[in-house]
C-alpha positions in Angstrom: 7.8 26.1 -23.1 6.6 22.8 -24.2 6.3 23.9 -27.8 9.4 25.9 -27.4 11.0 22.4 -25.6 9.8 20.6 -28.6 11.3 22.7 -31.7 14.8 22.9 -30.4 14.8 19.1 -29.4 13.5 18.7 -33.4 15.6 21.5 -34.8 18.6 19.4 -32.8 17.4 16.4 -34.7 18.8 17.9 -37.8 21.9 17.6 -36.2 22.6 14.3 -35.1 28.8 14.9 -31.6 35.0 14.2 -29.6 34.6 14.5 -26.4 36.7 16.5 -23.6 35.5 15.9 -20.6 36.9 18.9 -18.0 38.3 18.0 -14.8 36.9 18.5 -11.4 38.5 19.9 -8.6 41.6 19.4 -7.0 39.1 18.4 -4.1 37.6 15.7 -5.8 40.8 14.1 -6.7 42.0 11.2 -4.7 38.9 11.8 -3.0 37.5 9.5 0.4 38.3 6.0 0.1 41.6 6.1 -2.4 40.3 6.0 -5.5 43.4 8.1 -7.4 41.5 9.2 -9.9 38.2 8.3 -12.3 38.3 8.5 -16.2 35.0 8.3 -18.6 35.2 6.2 -21.2 33.0 6.1 -24.7 31.7 4.9 -27.7 29.1 6.2 -29.8 26.5 3.7 -30.7 24.0 3.8 -33.7 22.8 8.1 -32.2 26.2 8.7 -30.7 28.3 8.7 -28.2 27.6 8.3 -24.3 29.8 6.7 -21.9 30.4 2.9 -21.9 32.5 2.4 -19.1 34.7 3.8 -16.2 38.1 3.3 -15.2 38.5 3.7 -11.2 41.9 4.1 -10.9 43.6 3.1 -7.5 47.6 3.2 -6.4 48.4 0.1 -6.5 47.5 -3.6 -8.1 43.7 -4.3 -7.2 42.6 -7.8 -6.6 40.2 -8.6 -9.4 39.2 -12.1 -7.6 36.9 -9.7 -4.8 35.1 -7.0 -7.7 31.5 -8.4 -8.7 28.8 -6.5 -10.5 27.9 -4.6 -8.0 31.4 -3.3 -6.4 30.6 0.3 -7.6 27.2 1.9 -8.9 27.0 4.8 -11.9 24.5 7.2 -12.4 24.8 9.5 -15.4 22.4 12.1 -17.0 19.5 11.7 -18.9 19.4 14.2 -21.1 18.8 13.4 -24.7 19.8 16.8 -27.0 16.7 15.1 -29.2 14.4 14.7 -26.6 15.2 17.2 -23.9 15.1 20.6 -22.6 18.9 21.2 -21.5 18.3 21.7 -17.6 17.9 18.0 -17.5 21.7 17.8 -17.8 22.5 17.7 -14.3 19.4 15.0 -13.8 21.5 11.9 -12.6 19.7 7.6 -12.9 22.0 5.3 -12.2 22.9 3.2 -15.0 23.2 -0.7 -15.1 27.0 -2.1 -14.7 27.4 -5.1 -16.9 30.5 -6.2 -16.5 33.6 -5.7 -13.4 37.1 -6.3 -14.0 40.5 -5.0 -13.9 43.1 -3.5 -16.3 46.9 -2.0 -16.9 44.9 1.3 -18.5 41.9 3.6 -18.7 40.3 1.9 -20.9 38.1 -1.9 -21.9 39.1 -4.5 -23.3 37.2 -6.6 -25.8 38.1 -10.1 -23.9 36.3 -8.2 -20.7 38.8 -10.4 -18.8 41.0 -9.5 -15.9 44.7 -8.3 -16.5 47.2 -6.8 -13.6 46.5 -3.2 -13.0 45.2 -0.4 -10.2 42.4 0.5 -12.8 38.6 -1.7 -12.6 37.0 -1.4 -15.8 33.1 -0.5 -15.0 31.6 -1.6 -18.1 27.7 -0.2 -18.3 24.9 -1.2 -20.8 24.3 0.6 -24.0 21.0 0.3 -24.7 20.0 2.5 -21.6 18.4 6.2 -22.5 21.6 7.6 -20.2 24.8 9.5 -20.3 24.6 10.9 -23.5 28.1 13.5 -24.1 26.5 15.4 -26.9 24.5 18.3 -26.1 23.6 22.0 -27.8 25.4 24.5 -28.7 25.4 27.9 -29.0 22.1 28.1 -30.9 21.8 31.0 -32.3 18.7 30.2 -34.5 16.4 27.4 -35.7 18.3 25.5 -36.8 21.0 24.4 -33.0 24.2 23.2 -33.5 26.0 20.8 -31.0 28.5 20.0 -29.6 29.8 17.4 -26.9 29.9 18.3 -23.2 33.2 19.3 -22.0 31.4 18.3 -18.0 29.9 15.1 -18.1 28.2 14.5 -15.3 28.8 11.0 -14.5 29.7 10.0 -10.6 30.9 6.7 -9.0 30.0 5.2 -6.1 32.2 2.8 -4.3 30.0 0.6 -2.6 31.6 -2.8 -1.2 35.8 -3.1 -0.2 38.2 -2.7 -3.1 41.2 -5.2 -2.5 45.3 -4.8 -3.0 47.0 -8.2 -4.6 47.3 -10.5 -1.6 51.7 -10.8 -1.1 51.3 -14.5 -1.1 48.8 -15.0 -4.1 46.7 -16.5 -1.8 43.6 -13.8 0.5 41.6 -10.6 -0.4 45.2 -8.8 0.3 44.9 -5.6 1.9 41.9 -3.1 2.1 42.8 -0.5 -0.8 39.6 1.4 -0.1 36.6 0.9 1.9 33.4 0.5 0.8 31.7 4.8 0.9 28.1 3.8 0.0 26.8 7.4 0.4 30.0 8.8 -1.3 29.7 9.5 -4.9 32.7 10.4 -6.8 33.0 12.1 -10.3 34.9 11.8 -13.3 38.6 13.7 -12.8 39.9 12.6 -16.1 39.6 13.6 -19.5 37.5 11.2 -21.0 39.1 8.0 -23.6 37.0 8.0 -26.4 37.1 4.8 -28.1 37.5 5.3 -31.6 37.2 9.0 -32.0 40.3 10.0 -30.5 42.0 7.8 -33.5 41.1 10.7 -36.0 43.1 13.1 -37.1 42.1 16.6 -37.5 42.8 18.9 -40.6 41.8 22.3 -42.0 41.4 23.1 -46.1 41.5 26.7 -46.9 40.1 27.4 -50.2 38.6 31.0 -51.8 38.8 32.8 -47.5 36.8 29.6 -46.6 37.8 27.6 -44.3 36.4 24.2 -44.0 37.4 22.3 -40.8 37.6 18.2 -41.3 39.1 15.6 -39.3 40.4 11.7 -41.1 41.6 8.3 -40.3 43.9 5.9 -41.5 43.6 2.2 -41.4 46.0 1.3 -38.5 48.4 -0.4 -41.2 48.8 2.6 -43.8 50.4 1.7 -46.0 51.2 5.1 -48.7 51.9 2.2 -51.6 48.8 0.9 -51.5 45.1 1.4 -52.3 42.0 2.5 -50.3 38.9 3.3 -51.1 37.9 6.9 -49.6 34.4 7.6 -47.4 33.2 11.0 -46.8 30.8 12.0 -44.1 28.4 14.6 -45.1 27.8 15.5 -41.4 23.5 17.1 -40.5 23.4 20.9 -40.1 23.8 20.5 -36.5 27.3 19.1 -36.7 28.4 21.6 -38.7 31.7 24.1 -37.6 29.8 26.5 -35.0 33.4 27.9 -33.5 32.6 26.1 -29.8 32.0 21.9 -31.3 35.6 21.5 -33.2 35.1 17.2 -34.5 31.9 16.9 -33.5 31.0 15.8 -36.8 32.7 11.8 -34.8 30.8 11.2 -32.0 27.0 13.0 -32.5 26.6 9.5 -34.8 27.7 6.5 -36.0 28.5 7.3 -39.7 31.7 8.0 -38.9 33.0 5.4 -36.7 30.8 2.4 -38.2 33.2 2.5 -41.8 35.8 1.4 -38.8 34.3 -1.9 -37.3 34.0 -4.6 -39.6 31.2 -5.4 -37.2 29.0 -2.4 -38.8 30.0 -3.2 -42.4 30.2 -6.8 -42.8 33.6 -6.5 -43.9 37.2 -6.3 -43.3 37.8 -4.2 -45.6 40.0 -0.6 -44.6 38.8 1.8 -45.5 39.8 5.5 -45.0 37.1 7.6 -43.4 36.9 11.8 -44.0 34.8 14.0 -42.2 34.8 18.1 -43.3 33.0 20.1 -41.6 30.7 22.3 -43.1 30.1 26.7 -41.6 26.9 26.5 -43.7 27.1 29.4 -45.6 25.2 28.0 -48.4 25.5 26.4 -52.1 26.6 26.7 -54.1 30.6 27.4 -52.3 29.7 24.6 -49.7 30.1 22.5 -52.8 32.5 23.6 -54.6 34.5 23.5 -51.6 34.3 20.6 -51.1 34.6 19.3 -53.7 38.5 20.8 -53.4 38.6 19.5 -50.5 38.0 15.9 -52.0 40.8 16.3 -55.0 43.4 17.1 -52.9 42.4 15.3 -49.9 42.9 12.3 -52.7 46.4 14.3 -54.0 47.5 13.7 -50.6 47.0 10.2 -49.1 47.3 7.1 -51.3 43.6 6.8 -52.8 42.1 4.6 -54.6 39.9 6.7 -57.1 37.8 4.3 -58.8 35.9 3.8 -54.7 35.0 7.8 -53.4 32.4 7.1 -51.8 30.1 9.4 -49.3 27.7 9.1 -47.0 24.9 11.8 -45.4 23.4 12.6 -42.7 20.6 15.2 -43.3 21.4 18.8 -44.7 24.2 16.7 -45.6 22.0 15.9 -48.7 22.3 18.6 -50.4 26.3 18.7 -50.5 26.0 15.4 -52.2 23.4 16.4 -54.6 26.1 19.9 -55.1 28.8 17.6 -55.4 28.0 14.3 -57.3 25.9 16.7 -60.0 29.4 18.8 -61.0 31.7 16.4 -60.1 30.4 13.1 -61.3 33.3 11.6 -63.0 35.2 12.0 -58.8 32.6 10.3 -57.0 31.5 6.1 -57.0 29.0 6.4 -55.1 26.4 7.8 -52.7 24.5 7.3 -49.5 21.2 9.8 -49.1 19.6 9.2 -45.5 16.3 11.6 -44.4 18.3 14.3 -46.6 16.8 17.3 -48.5 15.7 17.1 -52.5 17.3 17.0 -55.5 16.8 19.4 -57.9 15.7 18.0 -61.6 19.0 19.9 -62.8 21.6 18.1 -60.9 19.3 15.1 -61.0 20.0 15.1 -65.3 24.2 15.7 -64.0 23.9 12.5 -61.3 22.1 10.4 -64.1 24.9 11.3 -66.8 27.3 10.4 -64.4 25.8 7.2 -64.0 26.4 7.1 -59.8 24.6 4.3 -58.1 22.7 6.2 -55.4 20.4 4.4 -52.5 17.5 6.7 -51.1 16.4 5.7 -46.6 14.1 8.2 -45.5 11.4 7.2 -42.1 7.6 7.1 -43.2 7.3 9.4 -40.5 10.3 11.7 -40.0 9.1 15.6 -38.6 11.7 17.6 -39.7 12.3 16.4 -43.9 9.1 14.9 -45.1 9.0 12.0 -46.9 8.0 13.8 -49.8 11.2 14.9 -50.3 12.3 11.1 -50.6 10.3 10.1 -52.9 10.5 12.9 -55.2 14.5 13.2 -55.6 14.0 9.1 -56.4 11.0 9.7 -59.0 13.1 12.6 -60.5 16.2 10.3 -60.9 14.2 7.5 -62.6 13.1 10.6 -64.8 16.0 11.2 -65.3 17.9 7.4 -66.2 14.6 6.9 -68.1 15.5 10.3 -70.7 18.5 8.8 -71.6 17.3 5.3 -72.1 17.6 3.2 -69.9 16.3 0.5 -68.7 14.1 -0.9 -65.9 16.3 -3.2 -64.9 19.5 -1.0 -65.1 17.7 2.0 -62.9 17.6 -0.5 -60.1 20.6 -0.7 -60.4 21.6 2.9 -60.0 18.6 3.7 -57.8 17.7 2.2 -54.5 15.6 3.1 -52.5 14.4 2.3 -48.3 11.2 3.9 -47.0 11.4 3.3 -42.8 8.6 2.9 -41.0 9.1 3.6 -37.1 9.4 -0.1 -35.6 12.5 0.6 -38.0 13.6 3.0 -35.3 15.8 1.7 -31.9 15.9 4.8 -30.9 12.4 6.7 -31.7 13.8 10.0 -33.5 12.0 9.5 -37.3 14.4 12.0 -38.8 17.6 10.2 -38.0 17.2 7.7 -41.1 20.7 6.8 -40.8 19.8 4.4 -37.6 18.2 1.3 -39.3 20.6 2.3 -43.1 23.4 1.7 -40.8 22.0 -1.0 -38.4 22.1 -3.2 -42.4 24.7 -4.0 -43.0 24.1 -4.9 -46.2 23.3 -1.0 -47.1 27.2 -0.4 -46.4 28.1 -3.6 -48.1 26.6 -2.4 -51.2 28.0 0.9 -51.3 31.5 -0.3 -51.3 30.8 -3.0 -53.3 30.6 -0.2 -56.6 33.0 0.4 -58.4 
C-alpha cells in the first residue's frame, strides 16, 4: 500500500489545479448563529491554489470594531495531492487566522482595512500546508490527472458574538449572531478564485483535434497596443481529461504569476495563453500548439517579436517540438523540470537562435537531472557547430540546477517553484526580443 501511494503521489507531481465549490445543502445555509452564507476565497501560491480566506455573511452591516482574529476559527483539509492519499481529503486541521475585517463583497482587500459591509473576511496563513484545492482526477494510467475540488471541505466556527453597527455610532451594537463554538459551518457558495476567475475559456479545433485553453488579457486591453504573449505549457496531469477544465491555471504559479508585478518585478502588461493538451502524443500536439499560437496572434494584439513560452514538466516536450518546427514564431523560452531535447530539435533551435533558460532539481525523483544536463549539452554542441563563441552561447543558453534547499515545498520535481520565486529569471525572459 505504501508503494502504491508513493507511486500515485509521485505521478501526480508530474501534473502539477479553476475552482468551483459545490453548494452546501439548504440546511447548512443561514444556519445557527445568524450566518447567511460562507464563501471560500482562493489564491494561487507557488505550488498551487489553496483556500486563502473565507467570507462570512450576515443579514446586515457588521460592526468591525468588535472583531479580532479569535472571533472565528477555520479548519481545512490536510490533503496535498503530491504527498497524501486521497483518503486524507476529509481530515481537517485548524488554520491560523492572520487578518479579520469587514467588506461589502465576498472578497479580500489589499489594504486589509474594514469597509462597511455585511461580510466578515477571515484571512488565513498562506504558509501552512493546509487548504489545497487540487485533487487527483481520473487516473486511468500511472500518469494521473488532477483537477480542482468542487466540494471544498473548509469549515468555519464563530467563537465570539458578532454585532451589527450601532444605530447611534456608539457601543457594540445589537448582536447579529451569538457565539457558537461547538457549531461548524460548511461553505455554502461557489469559491471566489482570485485571478483564476479572470481567465477566459477558448477552444481551438484543427484537423479533428480539439485544444481547450484559457487566456487572460490585460485589464485595460487596447487593440491598438501591442502586448507580449506568454504561452504557459503545463505538466502531464494538467492535460484535458474530460473532467478537469481549467486546472492548468490553478495547479501552480506559472499562469497567474505573469499578472502580478510581485512575481515578475515588472509593471508591464502581459497576455497569457494557457492551452490544455489532451496528451495524444507528439508530433500532433506540437503542430496543434503552433496553429493555436498562430491564430491567437492574429486574433489579439500581440507583439510578434515577443512571443514567449514557459513550461512545467511534460510541457517541455511541446516546447522542444514547437521551437524546433517554428523558431521564427517564438522569441524565447523557459524550461523547468523538463524532458530532454532531441539532437535534431537542438539543431533546429540553435539555427533559429532562440534563447532558452533551463532549470531542474538535482534530486528530481521523476525526471532525472541527467535529462536537463543532456539538453544543455545538446544545445551547446549545436551552437558550437554553428561557430558560436562561448560568450554568444552564454547569452542564448542559460542553465540552473537547484538543490533541495531551494524548494519551499519538498517536491523536487517542481523546479518551477524556485524558478518562479526568482524574479530575475522572469525578468530575463520578458527582456528577450
